[in-house]
mmCIF file as Biopython writes it, N, C-alpha, C and O atoms, coordinates in Angstrom:
data_model
#
loop_
_atom_site.group_PDB
_atom_site.id
_atom_site.type_symbol
_atom_site.label_atom_id
_atom_site.label_alt_id
_atom_site.label_comp_id
_atom_site.label_asym_id
_atom_site.label_entity_id
_atom_site.label_seq_id
_atom_site.pdbx_PDB_ins_code
_atom_site.Cartn_x
_atom_site.Cartn_y
_atom_site.Cartn_z
_atom_site.occupancy
_atom_site.B_iso_or_equiv
_atom_site.auth_seq_id
_atom_site.auth_asym_id
_atom_site.pdbx_PDB_model_num
ATOM 1   N N  . MET A ? 1  ? -17.193 -45.384 -5.946 1.0 0.0 1  A 1 
ATOM 2   C CA . MET A ? 1  ? -17.057 -44.354 -5.075 1.0 0.0 1  A 1 
ATOM 3   C C  . MET A ? 1  ? -17.749 -44.347 -3.766 1.0 0.0 1  A 1 
ATOM 4   O O  . MET A ? 1  ? -17.380 -43.669 -2.808 1.0 0.0 1  A 1 
ATOM 5   N N  . ALA A ? 2  ? -18.807 -45.166 -3.778 1.0 0.0 2  A 1 
ATOM 6   C CA . ALA A ? 2  ? -19.511 -45.356 -2.472 1.0 0.0 2  A 1 
ATOM 7   C C  . ALA A ? 2  ? -18.642 -46.116 -1.580 1.0 0.0 2  A 1 
ATOM 8   O O  . ALA A ? 2  ? -18.880 -46.028 -0.376 1.0 0.0 2  A 1 
ATOM 9   N N  . TRP A ? 3  ? -17.521 -46.964 -2.033 1.0 0.0 3  A 1 
ATOM 10  C CA . TRP A ? 3  ? -17.030 -47.624 -0.963 1.0 0.0 3  A 1 
ATOM 11  C C  . TRP A ? 3  ? -15.767 -46.814 -0.303 1.0 0.0 3  A 1 
ATOM 12  O O  . TRP A ? 3  ? -15.175 -47.147 0.724  1.0 0.0 3  A 1 
ATOM 13  N N  . MET A ? 4  ? -15.539 -45.882 -0.977 1.0 0.0 4  A 1 
ATOM 14  C CA . MET A ? 4  ? -14.643 -44.799 -0.010 1.0 0.0 4  A 1 
ATOM 15  C C  . MET A ? 4  ? -15.498 -44.150 0.744  1.0 0.0 4  A 1 
ATOM 16  O O  . MET A ? 4  ? -15.017 -44.060 1.873  1.0 0.0 4  A 1 
ATOM 17  N N  . LYS A ? 5  ? -16.521 -43.658 0.676  1.0 0.0 5  A 1 
ATOM 18  C CA . LYS A ? 5  ? -17.475 -42.840 1.584  1.0 0.0 5  A 1 
ATOM 19  C C  . LYS A ? 5  ? -17.592 -44.064 2.817  1.0 0.0 5  A 1 
ATOM 20  O O  . LYS A ? 5  ? -17.137 -43.992 3.958  1.0 0.0 5  A 1 
ATOM 21  N N  . ILE A ? 6  ? -18.132 -44.869 2.374  1.0 0.0 6  A 1 
ATOM 22  C CA . ILE A ? 6  ? -18.009 -46.248 3.606  1.0 0.0 6  A 1 
ATOM 23  C C  . ILE A ? 6  ? -16.856 -46.203 4.618  1.0 0.0 6  A 1 
ATOM 24  O O  . ILE A ? 6  ? -16.818 -46.007 5.833  1.0 0.0 6  A 1 
ATOM 25  N N  . LEU A ? 7  ? -15.994 -46.440 3.744  1.0 0.0 7  A 1 
ATOM 26  C CA . LEU A ? 7  ? -14.417 -46.588 4.560  1.0 0.0 7  A 1 
ATOM 27  C C  . LEU A ? 7  ? -14.443 -45.257 5.389  1.0 0.0 7  A 1 
ATOM 28  O O  . LEU A ? 7  ? -14.232 -45.309 6.600  1.0 0.0 7  A 1 
ATOM 29  N N  . SER A ? 8  ? -14.704 -44.036 4.745  1.0 0.0 8  A 1 
ATOM 30  C CA . SER A ? 8  ? -14.068 -42.852 5.502  1.0 0.0 8  A 1 
ATOM 31  C C  . SER A ? 8  ? -15.295 -42.896 6.691  1.0 0.0 8  A 1 
ATOM 32  O O  . SER A ? 8  ? -15.031 -42.285 7.726  1.0 0.0 8  A 1 
ATOM 33  N N  . LEU A ? 9  ? -16.304 -43.418 6.628  1.0 0.0 9  A 1 
ATOM 34  C CA . LEU A ? 9  ? -17.073 -43.152 8.095  1.0 0.0 9  A 1 
ATOM 35  C C  . LEU A ? 9  ? -16.801 -44.342 8.705  1.0 0.0 9  A 1 
ATOM 36  O O  . LEU A ? 9  ? -17.093 -44.313 9.901  1.0 0.0 9  A 1 
ATOM 37  N N  . ILE A ? 10 ? -16.355 -45.364 8.331  1.0 0.0 10 A 1 
ATOM 38  C CA . ILE A ? 10 ? -15.637 -46.298 9.589  1.0 0.0 10 A 1 
ATOM 39  C C  . ILE A ? 10 ? -14.645 -45.924 10.231 1.0 0.0 10 A 1 
ATOM 40  O O  . ILE A ? 10 ? -14.434 -46.236 11.402 1.0 0.0 10 A 1 
ATOM 41  N N  . ALA A ? 11 ? -13.716 -45.008 9.338  1.0 0.0 11 A 1 
ATOM 42  C CA . ALA A ? 11 ? -12.317 -44.914 9.922  1.0 0.0 11 A 1 
ATOM 43  C C  . ALA A ? 11 ? -12.780 -43.350 11.061 1.0 0.0 11 A 1 
ATOM 44  O O  . ALA A ? 11 ? -12.323 -42.992 12.147 1.0 0.0 11 A 1 
ATOM 45  N N  . SER A ? 12 ? -13.484 -42.963 10.475 1.0 0.0 12 A 1 
ATOM 46  C CA . SER A ? 12 ? -14.347 -41.406 11.642 1.0 0.0 12 A 1 
ATOM 47  C C  . SER A ? 12 ? -14.757 -41.907 12.542 1.0 0.0 12 A 1 
ATOM 48  O O  . SER A ? 12 ? -14.505 -41.382 13.626 1.0 0.0 12 A 1 
ATOM 49  N N  . VAL A ? 13 ? -15.461 -42.972 12.513 1.0 0.0 13 A 1 
ATOM 50  C CA . VAL A ? 13 ? -15.964 -43.700 13.682 1.0 0.0 13 A 1 
ATOM 51  C C  . VAL A ? 13 ? -15.067 -44.395 14.644 1.0 0.0 13 A 1 
ATOM 52  O O  . VAL A ? 13 ? -15.229 -44.289 15.860 1.0 0.0 13 A 1 
ATOM 53  N N  . MET A ? 14 ? -13.994 -45.203 14.030 1.0 0.0 14 A 1 
ATOM 54  C CA . MET A ? 14 ? -12.970 -45.703 14.682 1.0 0.0 14 A 1 
ATOM 55  C C  . MET A ? 14 ? -12.524 -44.720 15.635 1.0 0.0 14 A 1 
ATOM 56  O O  . MET A ? 14 ? -12.564 -44.749 16.865 1.0 0.0 14 A 1 
ATOM 57  N N  . MET A ? 15 ? -11.949 -43.554 14.575 1.0 0.0 15 A 1 
ATOM 58  C CA . MET A ? 15 ? -11.101 -42.486 15.405 1.0 0.0 15 A 1 
ATOM 59  C C  . MET A ? 15 ? -11.819 -41.580 16.822 1.0 0.0 15 A 1 
ATOM 60  O O  . MET A ? 15 ? -11.289 -40.990 17.764 1.0 0.0 15 A 1 
ATOM 61  N N  . LEU A ? 16 ? -13.010 -41.771 16.498 1.0 0.0 16 A 1 
ATOM 62  C CA . LEU A ? 16 ? -13.646 -41.195 17.708 1.0 0.0 16 A 1 
ATOM 63  C C  . LEU A ? 16 ? -13.943 -42.332 18.903 1.0 0.0 16 A 1 
ATOM 64  O O  . LEU A ? 16 ? -14.159 -42.059 20.084 1.0 0.0 16 A 1 
ATOM 65  N N  . PHE A ? 17 ? -13.917 -43.225 18.511 1.0 0.0 17 A 1 
ATOM 66  C CA . PHE A ? 17 ? -13.982 -44.347 19.505 1.0 0.0 17 A 1 
ATOM 67  C C  . PHE A ? 17 ? -12.525 -44.319 20.163 1.0 0.0 17 A 1 
ATOM 68  O O  . PHE A ? 17 ? -12.307 -44.427 21.370 1.0 0.0 17 A 1 
ATOM 69  N N  . PHE A ? 18 ? -11.789 -44.193 19.395 1.0 0.0 18 A 1 
ATOM 70  C CA . PHE A ? 18 ? -10.288 -44.521 20.233 1.0 0.0 18 A 1 
ATOM 71  C C  . PHE A ? 18 ? -9.749  -43.132 20.685 1.0 0.0 18 A 1 
ATOM 72  O O  . PHE A ? 18 ? -8.749  -43.147 21.403 1.0 0.0 18 A 1 
ATOM 73  N N  . LEU A ? 19 ? -10.253 -42.026 20.373 1.0 0.0 19 A 1 
ATOM 74  C CA . LEU A ? 19 ? -10.234 -40.564 21.233 1.0 0.0 19 A 1 
ATOM 75  C C  . LEU A ? 19 ? -10.937 -40.227 22.028 1.0 0.0 19 A 1 
ATOM 76  O O  . LEU A ? 19 ? -10.742 -39.203 22.683 1.0 0.0 19 A 1 
ATOM 77  N N  . TRP A ? 20 ? -12.038 -41.073 22.197 1.0 0.0 20 A 1 
ATOM 78  C CA . TRP A ? 20 ? -12.888 -40.557 23.374 1.0 0.0 20 A 1 
ATOM 79  C C  . TRP A ? 20 ? -12.288 -40.580 24.849 1.0 0.0 20 A 1 
ATOM 80  O O  . TRP A ? 20 ? -12.467 -39.661 25.648 1.0 0.0 20 A 1 
ATOM 81  N N  . PRO A ? 21 ? -11.655 -41.577 25.086 1.0 0.0 21 A 1 
ATOM 82  C CA . PRO A ? 21 ? -10.841 -41.552 26.618 1.0 0.0 21 A 1 
ATOM 83  C C  . PRO A ? 21 ? -9.963  -40.395 26.442 1.0 0.0 21 A 1 
ATOM 84  O O  . PRO A ? 21 ? -9.963  -39.519 27.307 1.0 0.0 21 A 1 
ATOM 85  N N  . ALA A ? 22 ? -9.325  -40.316 25.563 1.0 0.0 22 A 1 
ATOM 86  C CA . ALA A ? 22 ? -8.218  -38.851 25.835 1.0 0.0 22 A 1 
ATOM 87  C C  . ALA A ? 22 ? -9.068  -37.714 26.015 1.0 0.0 22 A 1 
ATOM 88  O O  . ALA A ? 22 ? -9.021  -36.970 26.995 1.0 0.0 22 A 1 
ATOM 89  N N  . TYR A ? 23 ? -9.996  -37.577 24.856 1.0 0.0 23 A 1 
ATOM 90  C CA . TYR A ? 23 ? -11.128 -36.362 25.475 1.0 0.0 23 A 1 
ATOM 91  C C  . TYR A ? 23 ? -11.628 -36.408 26.855 1.0 0.0 23 A 1 
ATOM 92  O O  . TYR A ? 23 ? -11.407 -35.379 27.494 1.0 0.0 23 A 1 
ATOM 93  N N  . LYS A ? 24 ? -12.223 -37.310 27.447 1.0 0.0 24 A 1 
ATOM 94  C CA . LYS A ? 24 ? -12.706 -37.303 28.894 1.0 0.0 24 A 1 
ATOM 95  C C  . LYS A ? 24 ? -11.706 -37.032 29.775 1.0 0.0 24 A 1 
ATOM 96  O O  . LYS A ? 24 ? -11.991 -36.299 30.722 1.0 0.0 24 A 1 
ATOM 97  N N  . HIS A ? 25 ? -10.287 -37.575 29.652 1.0 0.0 25 A 1 
ATOM 98  C CA . HIS A ? 25 ? -9.353  -37.179 30.510 1.0 0.0 25 A 1 
ATOM 99  C C  . HIS A ? 25 ? -9.105  -35.516 30.358 1.0 0.0 25 A 1 
ATOM 100 O O  . HIS A ? 25 ? -9.090  -34.797 31.358 1.0 0.0 25 A 1 
ATOM 101 N N  . TYR A ? 26 ? -8.940  -35.061 29.188 1.0 0.0 26 A 1 
ATOM 102 C CA . TYR A ? 26 ? -8.494  -34.022 28.882 1.0 0.0 26 A 1 
ATOM 103 C C  . TYR A ? 26 ? -9.219  -32.843 29.543 1.0 0.0 26 A 1 
ATOM 104 O O  . TYR A ? 26 ? -8.788  -31.906 30.215 1.0 0.0 26 A 1 
ATOM 105 N N  . SER A ? 27 ? -10.731 -33.257 29.055 1.0 0.0 27 A 1 
ATOM 106 C CA . SER A ? 27 ? -11.697 -32.218 29.669 1.0 0.0 27 A 1 
ATOM 107 C C  . SER A ? 27 ? -11.974 -32.357 31.245 1.0 0.0 27 A 1 
ATOM 108 O O  . SER A ? 27 ? -12.629 -31.461 31.777 1.0 0.0 27 A 1 
ATOM 109 N N  . ARG A ? 28 ? -11.556 -33.330 31.946 1.0 0.0 28 A 1 
ATOM 110 C CA . ARG A ? 28 ? -11.614 -33.379 33.468 1.0 0.0 28 A 1 
ATOM 111 C C  . ARG A ? 28 ? -10.381 -32.412 33.969 1.0 0.0 28 A 1 
ATOM 112 O O  . ARG A ? 28 ? -10.419 -31.588 34.883 1.0 0.0 28 A 1 
ATOM 113 N N  . ASN A ? 29 ? -9.291  -32.743 33.122 1.0 0.0 29 A 1 
ATOM 114 C CA . ASN A ? 29 ? -8.188  -31.965 33.876 1.0 0.0 29 A 1 
ATOM 115 C C  . ASN A ? 29 ? -7.336  -31.172 33.358 1.0 0.0 29 A 1 
ATOM 116 O O  . ASN A ? 29 ? -6.107  -31.106 33.344 1.0 0.0 29 A 1 
ATOM 117 N N  . SER A ? 30 ? -8.543  -30.324 32.750 1.0 0.0 30 A 1 
ATOM 118 C CA . SER A ? 30 ? -7.920  -28.943 31.821 1.0 0.0 30 A 1 
ATOM 119 C C  . SER A ? 30 ? -8.041  -27.816 32.674 1.0 0.0 30 A 1 
ATOM 120 O O  . SER A ? 30 ? -8.959  -27.589 33.461 1.0 0.0 30 A 1 
ATOM 121 N N  . PRO A ? 31 ? -6.956  -27.076 32.431 1.0 0.0 31 A 1 
ATOM 122 C CA . PRO A ? 31 ? -6.356  -26.013 33.367 1.0 0.0 31 A 1 
ATOM 123 C C  . PRO A ? 31 ? -7.791  -24.844 33.159 1.0 0.0 31 A 1 
ATOM 124 O O  . PRO A ? 31 ? -8.316  -24.635 32.065 1.0 0.0 31 A 1 
ATOM 125 N N  . LYS A ? 32 ? -8.173  -24.276 34.299 1.0 0.0 32 A 1 
ATOM 126 C CA . LYS A ? 32 ? -9.479  -23.428 34.668 1.0 0.0 32 A 1 
ATOM 127 C C  . LYS A ? 32 ? -8.848  -22.229 33.941 1.0 0.0 32 A 1 
ATOM 128 O O  . LYS A ? 32 ? -7.635  -22.188 33.738 1.0 0.0 32 A 1 
ATOM 129 N N  . ALA A ? 33 ? -9.738  -21.191 33.527 1.0 0.0 33 A 1 
ATOM 130 C CA . ALA A ? 33 ? -9.356  -20.077 33.070 1.0 0.0 33 A 1 
ATOM 131 C C  . ALA A ? 33 ? -9.347  -19.134 33.983 1.0 0.0 33 A 1 
ATOM 132 O O  . ALA A ? 33 ? -10.154 -19.039 34.908 1.0 0.0 33 A 1 
ATOM 133 N N  . GLN A ? 34 ? -8.369  -18.356 33.736 1.0 0.0 34 A 1 
ATOM 134 C CA . GLN A ? 34 ? -7.958  -17.189 34.850 1.0 0.0 34 A 1 
ATOM 135 C C  . GLN A ? 34 ? -8.563  -15.963 34.247 1.0 0.0 34 A 1 
ATOM 136 O O  . GLN A ? 34 ? -9.322  -15.941 33.279 1.0 0.0 34 A 1 
ATOM 137 N N  . LYS A ? 35 ? -8.069  -14.801 35.041 1.0 0.0 35 A 1 
ATOM 138 C CA . LYS A ? 35 ? -8.211  -13.216 34.789 1.0 0.0 35 A 1 
ATOM 139 C C  . LYS A ? 35 ? -7.966  -12.850 33.478 1.0 0.0 35 A 1 
ATOM 140 O O  . LYS A ? 35 ? -8.823  -12.336 32.759 1.0 0.0 35 A 1 
ATOM 141 N N  . GLY A ? 36 ? -6.766  -13.107 33.116 1.0 0.0 36 A 1 
ATOM 142 C CA . GLY A ? 36 ? -6.238  -12.335 31.899 1.0 0.0 36 A 1 
ATOM 143 C C  . GLY A ? 36 ? -6.582  -13.069 30.695 1.0 0.0 36 A 1 
ATOM 144 O O  . GLY A ? 36 ? -6.213  -12.514 29.659 1.0 0.0 36 A 1 
ATOM 145 N N  . ASP A ? 37 ? -7.191  -14.171 30.561 1.0 0.0 37 A 1 
ATOM 146 C CA . ASP A ? 37 ? -7.327  -15.342 29.468 1.0 0.0 37 A 1 
ATOM 147 C C  . ASP A ? 37 ? -8.204  -14.649 28.394 1.0 0.0 37 A 1 
ATOM 148 O O  . ASP A ? 37 ? -7.642  -14.129 27.431 1.0 0.0 37 A 1 
ATOM 149 N N  . TRP A ? 38 ? -9.248  -14.624 28.483 1.0 0.0 38 A 1 
ATOM 150 C CA . TRP A ? 38 ? -10.088 -13.480 27.432 1.0 0.0 38 A 1 
ATOM 151 C C  . TRP A ? 38 ? -9.579  -12.464 26.801 1.0 0.0 38 A 1 
ATOM 152 O O  . TRP A ? 38 ? -9.846  -12.389 25.602 1.0 0.0 38 A 1 
ATOM 153 N N  . ALA A ? 39 ? -8.718  -11.409 27.409 1.0 0.0 39 A 1 
ATOM 154 C CA . ALA A ? 39 ? -8.041  -10.427 26.879 1.0 0.0 39 A 1 
ATOM 155 C C  . ALA A ? 39 ? -7.053  -10.822 25.785 1.0 0.0 39 A 1 
ATOM 156 O O  . ALA A ? 39 ? -6.907  -10.164 24.755 1.0 0.0 39 A 1 
ATOM 157 N N  . ALA A ? 40 ? -6.278  -12.114 26.120 1.0 0.0 40 A 1 
ATOM 158 C CA . ALA A ? 40 ? -5.360  -12.264 25.413 1.0 0.0 40 A 1 
ATOM 159 C C  . ALA A ? 40 ? -6.203  -13.104 23.859 1.0 0.0 40 A 1 
ATOM 160 O O  . ALA A ? 40 ? -5.819  -12.874 22.712 1.0 0.0 40 A 1 
ATOM 161 N N  . VAL A ? 41 ? -7.134  -13.870 24.134 1.0 0.0 41 A 1 
ATOM 162 C CA . VAL A ? 41 ? -7.939  -14.247 23.332 1.0 0.0 41 A 1 
ATOM 163 C C  . VAL A ? 41 ? -8.288  -13.237 22.183 1.0 0.0 41 A 1 
ATOM 164 O O  . VAL A ? 41 ? -8.010  -13.195 20.985 1.0 0.0 41 A 1 
ATOM 165 N N  . ILE A ? 42 ? -9.028  -12.422 23.055 1.0 0.0 42 A 1 
ATOM 166 C CA . ILE A ? 42 ? -9.723  -11.113 22.149 1.0 0.0 42 A 1 
ATOM 167 C C  . ILE A ? 42 ? -8.261  -10.527 21.225 1.0 0.0 42 A 1 
ATOM 168 O O  . ILE A ? 42 ? -8.383  -10.309 20.020 1.0 0.0 42 A 1 
ATOM 169 N N  . GLY A ? 43 ? -7.096  -10.341 21.834 1.0 0.0 43 A 1 
ATOM 170 C CA . GLY A ? 43 ? -5.939  -9.613  21.218 1.0 0.0 43 A 1 
ATOM 171 C C  . GLY A ? 43 ? -5.534  -10.771 20.192 1.0 0.0 43 A 1 
ATOM 172 O O  . GLY A ? 43 ? -5.229  -10.359 19.073 1.0 0.0 43 A 1 
ATOM 173 N N  . VAL A ? 44 ? -5.496  -11.775 20.338 1.0 0.0 44 A 1 
ATOM 174 C CA . VAL A ? 44 ? -5.128  -12.629 18.892 1.0 0.0 44 A 1 
ATOM 175 C C  . VAL A ? 44 ? -5.960  -12.538 17.857 1.0 0.0 44 A 1 
ATOM 176 O O  . VAL A ? 44 ? -5.525  -12.401 16.714 1.0 0.0 44 A 1 
ATOM 177 N N  . PHE A ? 45 ? -7.358  -12.607 18.154 1.0 0.0 45 A 1 
ATOM 178 C CA . PHE A ? 45 ? -8.427  -12.493 17.083 1.0 0.0 45 A 1 
ATOM 179 C C  . PHE A ? 45 ? -8.429  -11.175 16.685 1.0 0.0 45 A 1 
ATOM 180 O O  . PHE A ? 45 ? -8.938  -10.841 15.616 1.0 0.0 45 A 1 
ATOM 181 N N  . GLY A ? 46 ? -7.884  -10.354 17.475 1.0 0.0 46 A 1 
ATOM 182 C CA . GLY A ? 46 ? -7.729  -8.535  16.605 1.0 0.0 46 A 1 
ATOM 183 C C  . GLY A ? 46 ? -6.676  -8.860  15.775 1.0 0.0 46 A 1 
ATOM 184 O O  . GLY A ? 46 ? -6.836  -8.822  14.555 1.0 0.0 46 A 1 
ATOM 185 N N  . ALA A ? 47 ? -5.561  -9.192  16.294 1.0 0.0 47 A 1 
ATOM 186 C CA . ALA A ? 47 ? -4.658  -9.336  15.100 1.0 0.0 47 A 1 
ATOM 187 C C  . ALA A ? 47 ? -4.711  -10.224 14.155 1.0 0.0 47 A 1 
ATOM 188 O O  . ALA A ? 47 ? -4.049  -10.080 13.128 1.0 0.0 47 A 1 
ATOM 189 N N  . VAL A ? 48 ? -5.466  -11.220 14.349 1.0 0.0 48 A 1 
ATOM 190 C CA . VAL A ? 48 ? -5.805  -11.797 12.816 1.0 0.0 48 A 1 
ATOM 191 C C  . VAL A ? 48 ? -6.696  -11.179 12.086 1.0 0.0 48 A 1 
ATOM 192 O O  . VAL A ? 48 ? -6.675  -11.270 10.859 1.0 0.0 48 A 1 
ATOM 193 N N  . LEU A ? 49 ? -7.649  -10.430 12.776 1.0 0.0 49 A 1 
ATOM 194 C CA . LEU A ? 49 ? -8.745  -9.777  11.797 1.0 0.0 49 A 1 
ATOM 195 C C  . LEU A ? 49 ? -7.717  -8.397  10.838 1.0 0.0 49 A 1 
ATOM 196 O O  . LEU A ? 49 ? -7.869  -7.973  9.692  1.0 0.0 49 A 1 
ATOM 197 N N  . ALA A ? 50 ? -6.751  -8.039  11.861 1.0 0.0 50 A 1 
ATOM 198 C CA . ALA A ? 50 ? -6.146  -7.116  11.367 1.0 0.0 50 A 1 
ATOM 199 C C  . ALA A ? 50 ? -5.074  -7.314  10.062 1.0 0.0 50 A 1 
ATOM 200 O O  . ALA A ? 50 ? -4.661  -6.488  9.248  1.0 0.0 50 A 1 
ATOM 201 N N  . LEU A ? 51 ? -4.832  -8.617  10.200 1.0 0.0 51 A 1 
ATOM 202 C CA . LEU A ? 51 ? -3.844  -9.212  9.163  1.0 0.0 51 A 1 
ATOM 203 C C  . LEU A ? 51 ? -4.710  -9.521  8.138  1.0 0.0 51 A 1 
ATOM 204 O O  . LEU A ? 51 ? -4.129  -9.240  7.090  1.0 0.0 51 A 1 
ATOM 205 N N  . ILE A ? 52 ? -5.837  -9.969  7.909  1.0 0.0 52 A 1 
ATOM 206 C CA . ILE A ? 52 ? -7.013  -9.972  7.080  1.0 0.0 52 A 1 
ATOM 207 C C  . ILE A ? 52 ? -7.052  -8.917  6.344  1.0 0.0 52 A 1 
ATOM 208 O O  . ILE A ? 52 ? -6.525  -8.882  5.232  1.0 0.0 52 A 1 
ATOM 209 N N  . LEU A ? 53 ? -7.611  -8.040  6.816  1.0 0.0 53 A 1 
ATOM 210 C CA . LEU A ? 53 ? -7.934  -6.771  6.645  1.0 0.0 53 A 1 
ATOM 211 C C  . LEU A ? 53 ? -6.786  -5.997  5.827  1.0 0.0 53 A 1 
ATOM 212 O O  . LEU A ? 53 ? -7.088  -5.345  4.828  1.0 0.0 53 A 1 
ATOM 213 N N  . LEU A ? 54 ? -5.413  -6.092  6.299  1.0 0.0 54 A 1 
ATOM 214 C CA . LEU A ? 54 ? -4.235  -5.639  5.462  1.0 0.0 54 A 1 
ATOM 215 C C  . LEU A ? 54 ? -4.207  -6.560  4.238  1.0 0.0 54 A 1 
ATOM 216 O O  . LEU A ? 54 ? -3.843  -6.001  3.204  1.0 0.0 54 A 1 
ATOM 217 N N  . MET A ? 55 ? -4.497  -7.772  4.151  1.0 0.0 55 A 1 
ATOM 218 C CA . MET A ? 55 ? -4.286  -8.447  3.047  1.0 0.0 55 A 1 
ATOM 219 C C  . MET A ? 55 ? -5.275  -8.239  1.727  1.0 0.0 55 A 1 
ATOM 220 O O  . MET A ? 55 ? -5.076  -8.417  0.525  1.0 0.0 55 A 1 
ATOM 221 N N  . ILE A ? 56 ? -6.465  -7.768  2.509  1.0 0.0 56 A 1 
ATOM 222 C CA . ILE A ? 56 ? -7.669  -7.382  1.720  1.0 0.0 56 A 1 
ATOM 223 C C  . ILE A ? 56 ? -7.451  -5.939  1.357  1.0 0.0 56 A 1 
ATOM 224 O O  . ILE A ? 56 ? -8.029  -5.470  0.377  1.0 0.0 56 A 1 
ATOM 225 N N  . ALA A ? 57 ? -6.693  -5.255  2.055  1.0 0.0 57 A 1 
ATOM 226 C CA . ALA A ? 57 ? -6.396  -3.887  1.476  1.0 0.0 57 A 1 
ATOM 227 C C  . ALA A ? 57 ? -5.422  -3.764  0.175  1.0 0.0 57 A 1 
ATOM 228 O O  . ALA A ? 57 ? -5.456  -3.076  -0.845 1.0 0.0 57 A 1 
ATOM 229 N N  . SER A ? 58 ? -4.654  -4.624  0.622  1.0 0.0 58 A 1 
ATOM 230 C CA . SER A ? 58 ? -3.518  -4.825  -0.212 1.0 0.0 58 A 1 
ATOM 231 C C  . SER A ? 58 ? -3.660  -4.981  -1.658 1.0 0.0 58 A 1 
ATOM 232 O O  . SER A ? 58 ? -3.107  -4.353  -2.561 1.0 0.0 58 A 1 
ATOM 233 N N  . VAL A ? 59 ? -4.753  -6.216  -1.721 1.0 0.0 59 A 1 
ATOM 234 C CA . VAL A ? 59 ? -5.312  -6.653  -3.081 1.0 0.0 59 A 1 
ATOM 235 C C  . VAL A ? 59 ? -5.871  -5.609  -3.956 1.0 0.0 59 A 1 
ATOM 236 O O  . VAL A ? 59 ? -5.677  -5.644  -5.171 1.0 0.0 59 A 1 
ATOM 237 N N  . ARG A ? 60 ? -6.675  -4.524  -3.290 1.0 0.0 60 A 1 
ATOM 238 C CA . ARG A ? 60 ? -7.579  -3.629  -3.793 1.0 0.0 60 A 1 
ATOM 239 C C  . ARG A ? 60 ? -6.858  -2.724  -4.592 1.0 0.0 60 A 1 
ATOM 240 O O  . ARG A ? 60 ? -7.443  -1.806  -5.168 1.0 0.0 60 A 1 
#
């Protein structure tokens, strides 16, 4: 099992090495936040929270 941990560590490092240029590109060229963005995020989180509470209430 130790060799699987070593191989997974090597694969993780290789993935980070190959994805680093894409991360740099998208972090520099990402769209900036605008006026209504936080309200949209809070609305989505609220909907997910309501769904979770509904599922918990339906199990009881």
